[in-house]
KEVO-103665 format. One record per residue (C-alpha): residue in three letters; x negated, y negated, z. Coordinates in nm, 4 decimals, padded with zeros to 6 digits. Layout:
// residues N
donu; east; north; up
ALA; X; Y; Z
...
//
This chain:
// residues 321
donu; east; north; up
UNK; 01.9033; 01.3573; -04.0015
UNK; 01.9359; 01.4977; -03.6883
UNK; 01.8714; 01.8224; -03.6865
UNK; 01.5596; 02.0267; -03.6615
UNK; 01.6513; 02.3334; -03.8728
UNK; 01.3818; 02.5195; -04.0472
UNK; 01.3832; 02.7765; -04.3385
UNK; 01.3009; 03.1718; -04.3258
UNK; 01.3479; 03.5038; -04.5281
UNK; 01.3080; 03.8246; -04.2894
UNK; 01.3084; 04.1439; -04.4639
UNK; 01.6252; 04.1844; -04.6308
UNK; 01.7908; 03.8425; -04.5946
UNK; 01.7898; 03.6287; -04.8508
UNK; 01.9162; 03.2201; -04.8581
UNK; 02.1573; 03.2641; -05.1272
UNK; 02.0377; 03.0337; -05.4097
UNK; 02.3826; 03.0879; -05.6147
UNK; 02.5201; 02.9366; -05.3246
UNK; 02.2860; 02.6028; -05.3806
UNK; 02.3564; 02.5674; -05.7070
UNK; 02.7272; 02.5686; -05.6456
UNK; 02.7339; 02.3205; -05.3551
UNK; 02.5050; 02.0790; -05.5666
UNK; 02.7434; 02.1067; -05.8921
UNK; 03.0448; 02.0708; -05.6689
UNK; 02.9000; 01.7893; -05.4659
UNK; 02.8254; 01.5856; -05.7840
UNK; 03.1312; 01.6468; -05.9432
UNK; 03.3169; 01.4323; -05.6831
UNK; 03.4062; 01.0813; -05.7287
UNK; 03.1401; 00.9910; -05.4257
UNK; 02.8953; 01.1979; -05.5508
UNK; 02.7523; 01.4067; -05.2647
UNK; 02.4852; 01.6540; -05.1661
UNK; 02.4647; 01.8743; -04.8687
UNK; 02.1721; 01.7864; -04.6039
UNK; 02.1719; 02.1529; -04.5021
UNK; 01.9351; 02.1729; -04.8218
UNK; 01.6822; 01.9074; -04.7257
UNK; 01.4497; 02.1924; -04.5438
UNK; 01.2839; 02.3210; -04.8103
UNK; 00.8844; 02.3905; -04.7034
UNK; 00.8289; 02.0232; -04.7933
UNK; 01.1447; 01.8980; -04.6528
UNK; 01.0455; 02.0714; -04.3411
UNK; 00.6644; 01.9169; -04.3200
UNK; 00.8357; 01.5810; -04.3602
UNK; 01.1161; 01.6101; -04.0936
UNK; 00.8436; 01.7087; -03.8576
UNK; 00.6389; 01.4037; -03.9260
UNK; 00.9622; 01.2147; -03.9019
UNK; 01.0221; 01.3245; -03.5449
UNK; 00.6465; 01.1756; -03.4722
UNK; 00.7481; 00.8474; -03.5921
UNK; 00.7738; 00.5482; -03.3484
UNK; 01.1038; 00.4424; -03.4484
UNK; 01.2595; 00.7837; -03.4092
UNK; 01.3474; 00.8353; -03.0976
UNK; 01.5723; 01.1333; -03.0677
UNK; 01.3200; 01.4081; -03.0876
UNK; 01.1293; 01.2462; -02.7801
UNK; 01.4486; 01.1587; -02.5949
UNK; 01.5586; 01.4895; -02.5944
UNK; 01.2284; 01.6823; -02.5258
UNK; 01.1911; 01.4150; -02.2153
UNK; 01.5239; 01.4736; -02.0679
UNK; 01.4921; 01.8635; -02.1025
UNK; 01.1490; 01.8483; -01.9214
UNK; 01.3152; 01.6442; -01.6321
UNK; 01.6108; 01.8408; -01.6168
UNK; 01.4893; 02.1956; -01.6908
UNK; 01.5645; 02.3397; -01.3627
UNK; 01.9270; 02.1765; -01.3418
UNK; 01.9496; 02.3399; -01.7128
UNK; 01.8542; 02.6782; -01.6281
UNK; 02.0621; 02.6977; -01.3278
UNK; 02.3705; 02.5937; -01.5731
UNK; 02.3132; 02.8599; -01.8446
UNK; 02.1898; 03.1264; -01.5806
UNK; 01.9414; 03.3778; -01.6366
UNK; 01.8982; 03.7188; -01.8086
UNK; 02.1604; 03.6198; -02.0994
UNK; 02.1433; 03.6476; -02.4860
UNK; 01.9929; 03.3090; -02.6432
UNK; 02.1178; 03.2222; -03.0026
UNK; 01.9796; 02.8941; -03.0860
UNK; 02.1481; 02.7486; -03.4021
UNK; 01.8397; 02.6031; -03.6081
UNK; 01.5033; 02.6753; -03.5298
UNK; 01.1996; 02.3868; -03.5251
UNK; 00.8477; 02.3242; -03.3770
UNK; 00.9929; 02.5124; -03.0897
UNK; 00.8698; 02.2852; -02.7910
UNK; 01.1891; 02.2574; -02.6712
UNK; 01.2756; 02.6189; -02.7070
UNK; 00.9599; 02.7635; -02.5379
UNK; 01.1006; 02.5516; -02.2199
UNK; 01.4047; 02.6786; -02.2326
UNK; 01.3089; 03.0642; -02.2783
UNK; 01.0550; 03.0067; -01.9618
UNK; 01.3495; 02.8765; -01.7504
UNK; 01.6264; 03.0984; -01.8821
UNK; 01.4186; 03.4229; -01.9224
UNK; 01.7052; 03.5682; -02.1880
UNK; 01.7104; 03.9229; -02.2232
UNK; 01.7292; 03.8658; -02.6143
UNK; 01.6333; 03.5596; -02.8614
UNK; 01.8344; 03.4785; -03.1672
UNK; 01.7309; 03.2082; -03.3879
UNK; 01.9591; 03.1263; -03.6803
UNK; 01.8758; 02.9056; -03.9602
UNK; 01.9736; 02.8686; -04.3321
UNK; 01.6706; 02.9478; -04.5662
UNK; 01.2714; 02.9397; -04.5817
UNK; 00.9586; 03.0633; -04.4480
UNK; 00.9124; 02.8330; -04.1518
UNK; 01.1921; 03.0228; -03.9198
UNK; 00.9595; 03.3396; -03.9835
UNK; 00.6669; 03.1250; -03.8949
UNK; 00.8228; 02.9990; -03.5806
UNK; 00.9353; 03.3538; -03.4803
UNK; 00.5860; 03.4798; -03.5259
UNK; 00.4252; 03.2023; -03.2650
UNK; 00.7351; 03.2946; -03.0377
UNK; 00.6347; 03.6497; -03.0535
UNK; 00.2644; 03.6016; -02.9598
UNK; 00.4029; 03.3496; -02.6413
UNK; 00.6370; 03.5612; -02.5470
UNK; 00.5468; 03.9239; -02.6353
UNK; 00.8106; 04.1142; -02.4199
UNK; 01.0968; 03.9057; -02.5743
UNK; 01.3463; 04.0851; -02.8055
UNK; 01.3456; 03.8346; -03.0988
UNK; 01.5928; 03.8937; -03.3749
UNK; 01.5484; 03.5960; -03.6226
UNK; 01.8809; 03.5545; -03.8490
UNK; 01.9170; 03.3772; -04.1830
UNK; 02.2422; 03.2477; -04.2238
UNK; 02.4555; 02.9226; -04.2411
UNK; 02.5733; 02.8270; -03.8810
UNK; 02.8861; 02.6126; -04.0440
UNK; 03.0319; 02.9596; -04.1656
UNK; 03.1289; 03.2758; -03.9310
UNK; 02.8039; 03.4618; -03.8319
UNK; 02.7372; 03.8360; -03.7512
UNK; 02.4803; 03.8483; -03.4760
UNK; 02.2457; 04.1348; -03.4307
UNK; 02.3071; 04.1904; -03.0745
UNK; 02.5928; 04.3656; -02.8696
UNK; 02.8901; 04.1616; -02.8897
UNK; 02.9615; 04.2057; -02.5101
UNK; 02.6318; 04.0703; -02.3901
UNK; 02.6680; 03.7462; -02.2391
UNK; 02.5531; 03.4519; -02.4779
UNK; 02.4284; 03.0956; -02.4292
UNK; 02.4341; 02.9012; -02.7859
UNK; 02.1736; 02.6254; -02.7946
UNK; 02.2149; 02.3869; -03.0395
UNK; 01.9622; 02.1099; -02.9888
UNK; 01.8559; 01.8055; -03.1859
UNK; 02.1944; 01.6427; -03.2362
UNK; 02.2671; 01.8214; -03.5485
UNK; 02.6430; 01.8209; -03.4796
UNK; 02.6282; 01.4710; -03.5784
UNK; 02.5545; 01.5590; -03.9365
UNK; 02.9426; 01.6938; -03.9425
UNK; 03.2272; 01.4696; -03.9673
UNK; 03.4796; 01.5155; -03.7072
UNK; 03.6936; 01.7814; -03.8530
UNK; 03.3783; 01.9877; -03.9388
UNK; 03.2524; 01.9337; -03.5731
UNK; 03.5477; 02.0509; -03.4325
UNK; 03.5953; 02.3403; -03.6518
UNK; 03.1959; 02.4186; -03.5919
UNK; 03.2449; 02.4097; -03.1899
UNK; 03.5784; 02.6532; -03.2424
UNK; 03.3245; 02.8921; -03.4046
UNK; 03.0240; 02.8068; -03.1323
UNK; 03.2605; 02.8988; -02.8679
UNK; 03.3415; 03.2445; -03.0766
UNK; 03.0252; 03.3003; -03.0924
UNK; 02.9416; 03.2272; -02.7422
UNK; 03.1865; 03.4820; -02.6009
UNK; 03.3728; 03.5481; -02.2943
UNK; 03.1704; 03.4418; -01.9944
UNK; 02.9288; 03.2715; -02.1996
UNK; 02.8220; 02.8852; -02.2490
UNK; 02.6591; 02.6269; -02.4756
UNK; 02.4125; 02.3628; -02.4637
UNK; 02.4322; 02.0950; -02.7558
UNK; 02.2286; 01.7978; -02.8172
UNK; 02.4244; 01.4950; -02.9331
UNK; 02.2937; 01.1436; -03.0040
UNK; 02.4403; 00.8589; -02.8380
UNK; 02.5973; 00.5183; -02.9530
UNK; 02.3558; 00.2494; -02.9173
UNK; 02.2149; -00.0941; -03.0727
UNK; 02.2561; -00.0672; -03.4266
UNK; 01.9179; -00.2368; -03.4948
UNK; 01.7617; 00.0724; -03.3308
UNK; 01.9413; 00.3060; -03.5505
UNK; 01.8602; 00.1301; -03.8524
UNK; 01.4718; 00.1332; -03.7751
UNK; 01.4712; 00.5358; -03.6501
UNK; 01.6306; 00.5645; -04.0263
UNK; 01.4156; 00.3308; -04.2479
UNK; 01.0690; 00.3798; -04.0991
UNK; 00.8268; 00.1505; -04.1971
UNK; 00.5834; 00.4128; -04.3201
UNK; 00.8506; 00.5713; -04.5562
UNK; 00.8565; 00.8934; -04.4379
UNK; 01.2624; 00.9377; -04.4123
UNK; 01.2563; 00.8067; -04.7537
UNK; 01.0379; 01.0624; -04.8740
UNK; 01.2442; 01.3175; -04.6883
UNK; 01.5775; 01.2398; -04.8590
UNK; 01.4190; 01.2208; -05.2199
UNK; 01.2593; 01.5604; -05.1626
UNK; 01.6255; 01.6984; -05.2192
UNK; 01.5923; 01.5563; -05.5801
UNK; 01.2661; 01.7635; -05.6132
UNK; 01.3967; 02.0701; -05.4873
UNK; 01.6939; 02.0779; -05.7275
UNK; 01.4616; 01.9737; -06.0057
UNK; 01.2071; 02.2844; -05.9209
UNK; 01.4766; 02.5504; -05.8045
UNK; 01.8149; 02.4601; -06.0321
UNK; 01.5701; 02.3411; -06.3958
UNK; 01.7033; 01.9729; -06.3033
UNK; 01.5676; 01.6748; -06.4634
UNK; 01.5810; 01.4077; -06.1997
UNK; 01.3205; 01.0757; -06.2476
UNK; 01.2663; 00.9982; -05.8716
UNK; 01.1169; 00.6818; -05.9892
UNK; 01.4905; 00.5766; -06.0600
UNK; 01.6004; 00.6545; -05.7212
UNK; 01.5899; 00.4702; -05.3688
UNK; 01.6539; 00.5953; -05.0132
UNK; 01.9293; 00.3996; -04.8835
UNK; 02.0635; 00.4276; -04.5271
UNK; 02.2808; 00.2073; -04.2861
UNK; 02.4973; 00.2141; -03.9824
UNK; 02.8565; 00.2365; -04.0565
UNK; 03.0101; 00.0650; -03.7237
UNK; 03.3598; 00.1442; -03.8221
UNK; 03.3188; 00.5305; -03.8858
UNK; 03.0680; 00.5406; -03.5973
UNK; 02.7634; 00.7197; -03.7983
UNK; 02.4663; 00.6321; -03.9847
UNK; 02.4966; 00.7331; -04.3306
UNK; 02.1908; 00.8241; -04.5816
UNK; 02.2287; 00.7901; -04.9444
UNK; 02.0122; 00.7936; -05.2753
UNK; 02.0930; 00.4796; -05.5014
UNK; 02.0748; 00.4898; -05.8373
UNK; 01.8186; 00.1857; -05.9930
UNK; 01.9610; 00.2450; -06.3569
UNK; 02.2290; 00.3587; -06.5701
UNK; 02.1162; 00.7315; -06.6332
UNK; 02.2185; 01.0954; -06.6918
UNK; 02.0870; 01.3646; -06.5187
UNK; 02.0971; 01.7300; -06.6541
UNK; 02.0947; 02.0320; -06.4047
UNK; 02.1277; 02.3298; -06.6481
UNK; 02.3636; 02.3065; -06.8783
UNK; 02.5552; 02.0704; -06.6818
UNK; 02.5506; 01.6586; -06.7467
UNK; 02.6305; 01.3720; -06.4806
UNK; 02.6039; 01.0044; -06.5506
UNK; 02.4972; 00.7496; -06.2937
UNK; 02.5684; 00.3928; -06.3037
UNK; 02.3345; 00.1172; -06.1658
UNK; 02.3731; 00.0965; -05.7759
UNK; 02.5931; 00.4311; -05.7457
UNK; 02.4855; 00.6495; -05.4841
UNK; 02.4556; 00.9986; -05.4006
UNK; 02.5632; 01.0611; -04.9964
UNK; 02.3139; 01.2866; -04.8522
UNK; 02.3877; 01.2463; -04.4770
UNK; 02.5838; 01.1632; -04.2030
UNK; 02.4810; 01.1124; -03.8357
UNK; 02.7768; 01.0736; -03.6078
UNK; 02.6691; 00.8819; -03.2733
UNK; 02.9098; 01.0014; -02.9753
UNK; 03.0050; 00.8366; -02.6029
UNK; 02.9787; 01.0910; -02.3522
UNK; 03.3796; 01.0823; -02.3189
UNK; 03.4335; 01.1140; -02.6920
UNK; 03.2161; 01.4257; -02.7348
UNK; 03.3475; 01.6015; -02.3829
UNK; 03.7227; 01.5332; -02.5629
UNK; 03.6274; 01.6991; -02.8788
UNK; 03.4774; 02.0040; -02.6575
UNK; 03.7998; 02.0516; -02.5104
UNK; 03.9945; 02.0470; -02.8067
UNK; 03.7411; 02.3120; -02.9216
UNK; 03.8227; 02.5269; -02.5925
UNK; 03.4937; 02.4926; -02.4030
UNK; 03.5218; 02.3402; -02.0716
UNK; 03.2545; 02.0546; -02.0151
UNK; 03.0579; 02.1191; -01.7326
UNK; 02.7451; 01.8920; -01.6999
UNK; 02.5772; 01.6302; -01.9192
UNK; 02.2586; 01.5329; -01.9086
UNK; 02.0905; 01.1674; -02.0821
UNK; 01.7149; 01.0709; -02.0578
UNK; 01.6598; 00.7324; -01.8797
UNK; 01.7228; 00.5206; -02.1325
UNK; 02.0825; 00.6454; -02.1979
UNK; 01.9702; 00.7195; -02.5717
UNK; 02.0834; 01.1206; -02.6015
UNK; 02.2750; 01.3694; -02.4233
UNK; 02.2685; 01.7079; -02.3771
UNK; 02.6138; 01.8831; -02.2535
UNK; 02.6471; 02.1749; -02.0768
UNK; 02.9850; 02.3802; -02.1841
UNK; 03.1310; 02.7122; -02.0859
UNK; 03.4075; 02.8985; -02.2719
UNK; 03.5386; 03.0526; -01.9296
UNK; 03.7227; 03.4099; -01.9214
//
């Protein structure tokens, strides 16, 4: 889990429950069964992720917040004031508040896939910044988006939390290309990236001693049971996360503790003892590696900031004319 994305349902918008069903059924029909991490964040999942962010083992949130605070003036000089700030994903909004104060945007557009937390975050921000035009958008930012702001407005796309690590390299490249189009001419992007580091640090971050990450992973099965009428028995599943050094990524899985059959509506899925459902990747980048990826997407890497321990990076990218 790399991101801080939450759910919301402003008037007239919905999180497309049919897409959830389609994605779950398609993912479980694959030879390596998969579930998309974008569906972690129902109300319970969002609360669990907020607990994860406060765990001693989970360094990314603290590292990113520390570097944002310490380099805020430099970040603001790079991004500029008075643009439309488009945040892909919204969380507890601590970093967001810092960025809004520093950039004094003409408008703020948070984008997220589903649920009530986006709307709640918008209410809190309206109280904190009463003069700021705020336009929450429920949408999947891994797909093309239409925003309720003029296309001619200068835009800064903000993508904190290292959620880009959830995408495989081809998906990350496609995402950055879409983000470049979203930023538009003379636009910019601020994107958080988790850096490569000691595998033991990574292992501890995704296998915390309090079992919160395990509960977060297993909650996805609870959501499928509740929303899709499935019959997963959570006592027969276990959280399993490890660092794949060859691919440079953490992998999160749910491992079957028995040979079993699961029903989702009219569909049946067979699981063998030890078989896993792959729920998330979290790729870790080097600074030169991510800059090369952003160049391939058409961005110009301009700045990069890291926390003091070199665990996390915030990249400043420009689109050019």
